[in-house]
N, C-alpha and C positions, 0 to 999 in steps of 0.2 A: 437380806436387802435392808431391813430396818437398821441393822448394825452398821452397814455401809453408809446409809443416809445419815445416821447419827455422827459417824466418824467424819464425814465430809462437811457436816454443818458446823462442826466445832471451829475450824479456822475462819469460816464465814462469820460466825457470831463473834469471834475474837476481833476480826477486822471491823465489824460494825461497832463494837464497844470502844475501839481505839480511834474512832473517826477523827477526833480533835487533835490527834498526835501523829497523823499520817503524812503530813506535808513534807517532812524530810525525805520521804520516798520519792517524791516527784523527780528530782534530778537523776535518781538511779534509773527510773523507768525511761526517762528521756534518753539517758546514756544508753540504755539497752537498744532503743531504736537507732541511735546513732551508730553504735557498735555493729549492729546488724547491717546497716547500710554500707559501712566501710568494708565489711567482710564479704560483700557480694563480688563475684567474678564477672558480672555483667552490669552495664549501666542501666538503672531503672528508667523506664519510660513514663510518659503521661498517665498510663493506666495505673501504675503503682502509686503515683502521687494522688491521683483521683481517689483510689481506694483508701489511701491513708487519710485524705480529707473526709471521706464518707464515714470512716471509723471515728474520727473525732466528733463529727456532727451526731452520729448514732450514740456515742458515749454521753454527749451533752443531753440528748433527748432522754436517754435512759436515766440520767441523773435526776430529771424532773418527773418522770413517770414510772420508772421501774421500782422494784421493791428496794427498801433502804439497805438491806444486807448486801446487795450487789453493787452499791454505789462505789465502794473502793476499787473493785475489780474493773468497773467501767472507767474509772479515772485512770487506772494503770494502763488500760488499753489506749486511752486517749493520749497519755504521755508518750508511750512508745511510738504512736502514729505521728505525734508532734516532732519527735526526734527525727523521724524519717523525712518529714516535710522540711524541717530546718536544714537538713543536709542538702536536699534538692534545691532549695532557694539559695543557699550559700554557694553551692558549686556553680550554679548558673550565673550568679552575680560576680564571681571572681574569674570566670573562664576567660582566658586570653591566649593568644597565639604562643606556641613554643617553637623554638627553632628546630627545624627537622633536618638540618644539614650542618656540616662543619663549616664555619665561616672564619676567614682571615682577611683583615682589611680595616679601614677607618671606621671608628665608632664615635658618634656624637650623642651626648645626652645631658640631662640635668642631674646633678648630684642630690640624692635624697637620703643617702646613708653612707657612713664611714665607720669601718671597724677593721679588725685584723683577722687573718685566716689562721688555721692551725699551725702553719709554718711561720707565723708571726709576720707575714707580709701585709702591707697596707692594702685594704680592699675597699672599693667604692661600689655603691649601688646607684644605677642610673635609671631614670624614666625619660619619657619623651625621646625615645632612642631612634637614631637614624643610622642605617647601615648602607654601605655602597651597593647600589644595584640590587636592592631587595625591595619588593613591592610593599606598600604600606599595610596591605592586609596580612602580610607574613611577618611584620615586625614584632618582636617581643615587646610587651608593655614595660617590662623591667629587665635589666641585666646586671650581673654582679661580676666585677673583674678584679683579680688580684694584680697589684702593681709590683713587678719584679725588675724594673729598670735599674741599672747601676747608677745612672744619672737621676738625681732626685726629681728634677722637673718641678711642676707647680704643685704645691700642697693643696689638695682639694678642700672645698668648703661647701656645706649644704646650700643649695639654691643656685650654684654656679652652673653655667653651660661649659662642658669640657669636651676635649677631643683627644683621642689616642688611637693608636693601631693595636688591635687585639685579636686573639684567637678565641672564638666562641663556639659553644655547642650546647645542645639541650642538657638540662640537669640529668644527672645519672640516676638510674633506678637503684633498687636494692643491691648490695654486694653479694647476696645470696637469697634464694627464695625464702620469703617470710620475715626477712629482717627489716630494719628501718628503711622506709622508702623516702629518700631525699626528693625524688621527683614529685611525689604526692605533696610533700610540704612546700616545695617550690610552686606547685600549681596554686595552692591556697594563698601563697604570698605574691602571686601574680608575677613570679620570677620565670621569665621564658628562656633565659640562656645564662650560662656561667662560663668563665674563661679566665684568661690571663693576658698580661701585656708586658713585653720587654722594652717597650718604648716609653720615654718620658711623657707625662701627662701635660696637656697644653690647655691653658685657660682660653675659652672662646668668648664668654660673655660673663661679666661679674653678676653676683647675686643681687636681686632687687632688695630694696630696703624692707620689704615685708617679712624677711626671714630673721627678725630680731631675736626670737627665742633661740634659734640655731646659733646665732652669733654669740648670745649670752652664754650658751652652753660651752661653746668652743673657747671663748675668752676665760670663763671660769675654770675650765679644766686646765688650761695652760697656766693660769695664775696659781692654782693649787699645786700643780707639779713644780712650778718655779719656787714657791714658798716653802714647800716641803720636798726635799730631794729624795731620790731613791724610790724603792718599792712602796714605802709608806705614803709618799705623795701620789703615786699611781693608784694605790688602794683608795685613798681619800677621794681622788677624782673619779674613780670608778663608782663608788657608792653615792656620790653627789650628782654626777652628771651622766653616768653610764658609759663614759669614755675609759676603757681599760688599756689603752695603748701604752701607758706609762708603767705597767706592771710586767715584770719579767716572766718568761715562761716557767722558770723554776719556782717562783712564788705561786703562780696559778696551779702548777702541778702539786705543790705541797698542800694547797687548800683542797684540791680534789682528793688527794690520798688520805686526808683526815676528815673527809665528809664535812668540810667547811666551805665548800664552794658556794653554798647558799648565801653566805655572808656577803659575798662580792656581788652576786646578782641582785639587782634592785627588784624586790618582791614584797610579799606580804609582811615579812619581818621588819623591813625598813619602813614601809608605810606605817605599820603598827607602832613602831618605836617613835617615829617622828610625830605622827598625829597624836599619839598618846601623850608625849611630852608637852606638845602645844596645848592639847585639851586640858591636862592636869595643871600645867603651869598658868594658863589663863584663868581657870576656875579659882585657883589659889590667889592669884593677884586680885581678882574681883572680890573675893571674900575678905581680903585685907583692907578693902575700902568700904566700910559699912554703908555710907549713903548710896554708893553705886550698887552694892549688893542688894539693898532694899528696893531698888527701882528696876533692875533688870534681872532676868532669868539667867544666872551665870552659867548654868549647865548648858542651856540651849545656845547662848552666845558663844560659848567656847566650842560647841559642836560646829557652828557655822564657820568660825575662824579656822578650826582644824581641817574642815572640808576644803576651804579656799587654799590652805597650805598644801593639802594632798593634791589638789588640782594643779597647783604651780609646780610641785615636785614631779608630777607626772609629765608635764610639758618639758620641764628642765632636763629630765632624765632620758628624753627621747622617745617616750611613750611606746616602749616595746610591748610584746604580748604579756610577759610576766608582770610588768608594771601596771598595764591596763587591767589585768586580772586582780591585782592587789588593790587598785584604786576602786574597782567596783565593790570589792568586799568591804573596804573602809567606808565607802559611801552608804552601803546598806546599813552598816553598824551605826554610823552617825545619824542616818535617817531614823533608825529606831530610837535614838536618844531624843530627836526632835519630836517624835511622836509618843514620848513617855513610855517607851517599851524597853525591855532589856536589850542591850546592845549585842552581847555575845551569847547567842543561843543557837541550837541546832536549826531552828526555823530560819534565822537570819542567814546562816551559812547555806542552808538549802536554797534560799531565795537568790543569793549571790551565784551559786552554782547553776540555778535554772536560767538566770539571765545570761550567763556566759555561754552555756551550751546552746541556747536558742540563737544567740548572736553569732558565735563562732564555734560551730559544733566540732570542728577539727581539733579544738584544744583538748577534747576528751583523750586523744591519743598522746598528748604531750606529757612528759615526765613531770614538768613543773606543775601542771594542773593537778595531776593525780597525787603528787606528794604534798602540795600545799593544802589541799582539801582533806587529805588523810590525816595530816598533822593537826589541822584546826579542829576537826571533828574529834580526834583522839584527845586533845587537850580539854575540850568542853565536856566530853563524856567522862573523862578521868577525874577532872576536878568536881564534877557533879557527884560522882560516886564517892568521893572522900568527904567525910564529915569533918569540916574544918574545926568545929567546936571541940570535937574529941581530940583531934591532933593538937589544937592550941592548948588544951588542958595538960597534954603530956609532954610538950616541948617548951623550952624557954622562948621568950618573946623574940630574942635575937635569932633563933634558929628557924623561925617561920619562913623568912625569905629564902633561906638555904634549902629548906624542905620544898618549897614551891619551885625553886630552880631545878633541883634534882628530879623532882617529879615531872616537870615540863620536859626536860631533856629525855627522860626515860620514855615518856609517852610519845613524844615527837619522833625520837629515834626508832622506837619499836614500830610505829605506824608507817614510817616512810621506808624502813629497811627493805621490805620486799620489792617495792617499786624501784628504789635506787639500784638494788642488786640486778633486777630484771633489765633495766634500761642501760645501765652502765657496766654491767658484768663484773662488778667489784664490790667488795664490802670493806669498809674502813674499820678494822678490828678495834682501834682505839679512838674512833670518832666521838664516842660519848665523852671521854675524857677531854678531848680537844675542844669540843663544844661547851662543856662545863666550864673550861678555863677561858673561853672566848666570848660566848654569847652575852654573859653579863656585862663584859667590858664594852661590847658593841652597843647594848641598850642603855647602859647607864653613864657611858662616857663619850663614846664616838658620835652617836647620833644626836644626843642633847647638845654637845659642843658644836656640832654642825649647824644645828638650828640657831644657837647663839651667835656663831660666826656669821651666818647669813643676815641676822638682825643688826649686827654691829658693823658689818662691812661697809655700808654706805657712809659711815662716820670715820672710817679708817682705824677702827678699833678691833679688828678681827685677829690680831696677832696672838693674843693670849688663848682664845678658844681654838685657834688652829694648832698652837703648840700642844694643847690638850688632846686634840684629834690625833696629832702625830704620835704622841706617846701610846694612845689606845691602839692605833693602827700598827705601830711597831710591836706591841705586845701580841696582837693577834697573829701577825705574820711570824713572829718568833715562836709562838706556840705551834703554828702549822709546820714550820721547818723542824722543830724539835721532835714532835710526835711522828711526823712522816719518816724521821730517821730511825725509829725504833724497828727492831727486827719483827717481821711478820705484821707490818702496819696495814698491809693490803692483802686480802684474800680474793683470788679470782673465783668468779661464779659463772657456771654454764648458763647459756641462754635458755629460758623456759619455753614451754610449748604455748600455743595461742590461748588455751583455756586457763592458764594458771592465774594471771592477774585478774581476770573477771571473777574467778572463784575466790581469790583473796579479798576482793572488794565485797563480794556477797557475804563472805564469812564475817567481815568487820561490820557490815550493815546489820546482820542478824544480832551480833553482840551488842551493838550500840542502840539499835532502833527497836528491836523487839522487846517485849515485856515478860517478866517472870521467867518460867521454865523454858519458854520458847527460845531464849537466848542461847541455850545449849546447842541449838542447831548449828551455831557458828563453828563448834569444834570439829565435827565430821567434815564439814565443807573445807575448813582449813587443812585438815589432814589430807583430804583428797587433792587439794592444790599442791601440797608439799610432795605427795606421792607422784603426781604427774610431773612435777619439776625434777624430781630425782630420776624419773624414768625417761626423761626427754632424750631422744637420740640425736646425734649429730651426723651429717652426711659423710659418707666414706670418702668422697672426692668432691672438691669444689673447683670450679673453673671460672676465672674472672671474665667479665663481659667483653674485654678486649683480647682475650686469649693469651695475655702476657704472663699469667700466673696460674698455677695448679697447686692445690693443697690436698695431700693424701693423709688420712687419719690412720695412725699406727700406734704401736704400744708406747712409744715415747711421746705421743701427742701428734699434732698435725705437722707433717714434713712439707715444706714448700719447695717449689721448682726453681725459685730464683731468690737470691739474697737482696735484690734491689728491684725497683720498679713496682707498680701497682701497690704502693705502700698503704693506701687507704683500704684496699680490699684485704691485704695481708693483716693489718691491724685489727680490722673487724672480725675476720675469721677467727683469729687467735682469741680475741676477747669473747666471742660467742662460744668458743670451746671451753672457756674458763681457764685460759692459758696466758700467763704474764710474760712469756718469752718474746724476744725481739724477732724481727723477720730474719736477721742474719743467723740467729741461733736455730730458728725453725728450719732454715734451708740446709743446715748441717746435720739434721736428724736422719736416721735410717728410715727407709721407706721410699725414698727417691734417690736413684743412683745416676751416675754418668757425669760427664763434664758440663760446665755452664753452657746453656744454649741447646743442649741435647740430653734431656733428662728422661729416665725410664722409670716406670712403676707398674705394679701389678696388684689388683684388688679383685677378690672373688673369682680368680682365674682369668680375669680380663686384663690384658696388657695395654698399657698407654704410653705415649711418648709426648713430651712437651718440647717444642722447638721454639727458639727465640733468637733474634739477631738477624744480621743482613743476609746470611746464607740459609735462613730458615726455609724459605720457599723452595729452594733447590733440593732440600733434604727430605721433602714430604714423601715423594715416591719411594724412596729407599726405606723411610721409617714405616710406611704403610705395609711394606712387605714383611715387616717384623713385628707389627702391633695390630691390635684390634681397632684402635682409634688414635688419632693424632690431634694434638692441640697446637696450633701454630699462631704466632703473634702478628703475622703479616698476611694480607689477602693472597689466596692461591686460586688458580683457575679451577672451575668445576669440571670433573672428568671422572672416568672409571678408574679410580686410584686403588680400589681393592679394599679400602677400610673407610671407616667414618672419619671425616675430616672436619674439625671445628676451628674456623679461622674468624677474624673480626667481622667479615661480612655476614657469615652465617649466624654468628652470635649476636649481631646487631638486632635481629628480630626476636631472639629469645632472651637476651640478657644473660646474666650469669647463670651457671648451671649447677645443680646439686645432683650427684650420682650416688645411689645407694643400692646394695646387693638385693636382687630379686628378679623374678621372671627369667631365670636361667642366665643371668648376667648382671648388668648394672642398669637400673631404672633411671631414666633421665627426667628431672624435673626442672623446667625453665622458670626463670623469674617473671618474664612477661607472659601474658596469656589471658589475663583478666581485661576485658574490654571496657576500661574505665576512662573517664575524661582526661585523666592525667597519664594514662598509660602510653607506652610507645606506640606510634601509629602503625608500626609493622608488627606482624604476628609471627610466631615460630612455626609457620607452615612448612611441612616437609621434615621437621626435626625428627630424627629417630627417637622412639620412645624407650627402647631397650638396646643397649650395646652388649652383644654377645661375643664370646670367644669363638674363634674360627681356626681351622688348621692353617698352619704357617710354618715357615722355616724357624729354627731355633734362633734365639737371639744371640748375637755374638758375645 
């Protein structure tokens, strides 16, 4: 017993000794509470939140009256409870109606967002929505509509009231159980319906004068694309205003395939480059005027001006989530300068993370949040571990910036690689080379020239800095296309299990935040995460939520039942398999046989048929006589058909399905089933849990 007590007392003593360095653990424990809240398959009630509040109060009381050695543990418990409370408050504050039926008819609303869909169609987000013959209590707070009309109609502008005829439905859930949940993201964005319109957009009421920032953003984007033609102009408009409509799909794909998409998304890197240039430039300018330098604190004045520039950049770029996150991080850093503290430390990053998680806890699940904080922490820890005096003594002076650049790219790439691979199912093999050739140009040429152009534009002198920006943008895009064209530029990665990324994060935290030999704990945790990733299983059969597509995993990869339709589900299934094949190529694989519209397959002794097309409903009875289950893309009447029938009506309550061998057949796992605020209002009641083989006539 004495040995056990001594063994348990060691970590407690280590925690007590490290009390002054434990703050960076705060966002991790808050994130633990947030992650636990999102993993629940039931909606927490008042009792859960009351219990969490009591835990916080008890932890505070323990902090004042309990033994000192237990204070860190009490603080950790309080942080976990705070994460749960933050989720509850946030979920209740954003809850808004979601459309629970398919709607076709007139839509009126105010334009609050303009972007482009994956198919490059212009897309508008509306609030103050009005739908024909829909009660106010059922109206979505926001809707997003893709404009597919052949006639251009009115070009939308933020603040305008517009009208159009559109088809709307509730945001879709995951394309397979456990995958990205667009419906959950839409819930926190207050997006109650999505859809499309084949009719021209009509202006109903012009935007009021108060939308000056939106007008400035639009005018600036158009001016930049007019001054700089081609993809270079679209790239410049994208990084300055957030409007990427001028960039071709090929350019965007090249940036993604070389792990350079972060250069286009306005995030921490852009904020850091811009505010860093303004801060350093203003400090240098003040230092060059001795009378002024003697009368003002140049560093603090530069920090205030840099903060104002960052705030303006936030508004100008549209204030999306990634930019808001970057602004908070920059604000914390500049606040540290004003308080005479070090700007870039683990404590300041932890403070920014804590603010973000308590303000918008759903950001924990976003790849941008995970990757930006992983990269920042890795850079701080990596440069802290390198003794610059030793390096400077061994390298010539000119090589120091090169060394810093290479080390930054290595650290950032290594830290973000597992998160990027997990979320995007691909790894850019030559991403390090592409970033080494591009990021310095972005930081030393494009962003500084953009700041100078903004300063000189009111005087009509922005031509030269815009030309400099054009050359930098052309270089970056050229590198992206060049590297993306190399053989093996992209490696497909299979989707990991749910525990992999939390374990990766824990391993990194052990290495960075623990002291001495305790850091070695990160290695077994990282190996465990890698083992779980490699051992992750994929479902043998996947069925889309509309019954239009079936995917069967075979020796050649996943074979699809159709070469077209349900393209989003097909793309995501293949990506999650770690498969770069197109839908057409996957539909030609062995494993699914038969003519289009009548496809047969067999898994674990269970036979299935996928029916699609106008005559699908008429073929169900015949297919049931020859198969154990039938997936059909059109609704069919309920009746004693002799087999399990999965049509859009039955799948509406379950969502997409994953089938895996087990239980003497195929075990069915639905997507819907968790009773959460954002879940489908219907439940998969009556859905068969196991599909088993049954005696039947031989297939023809």
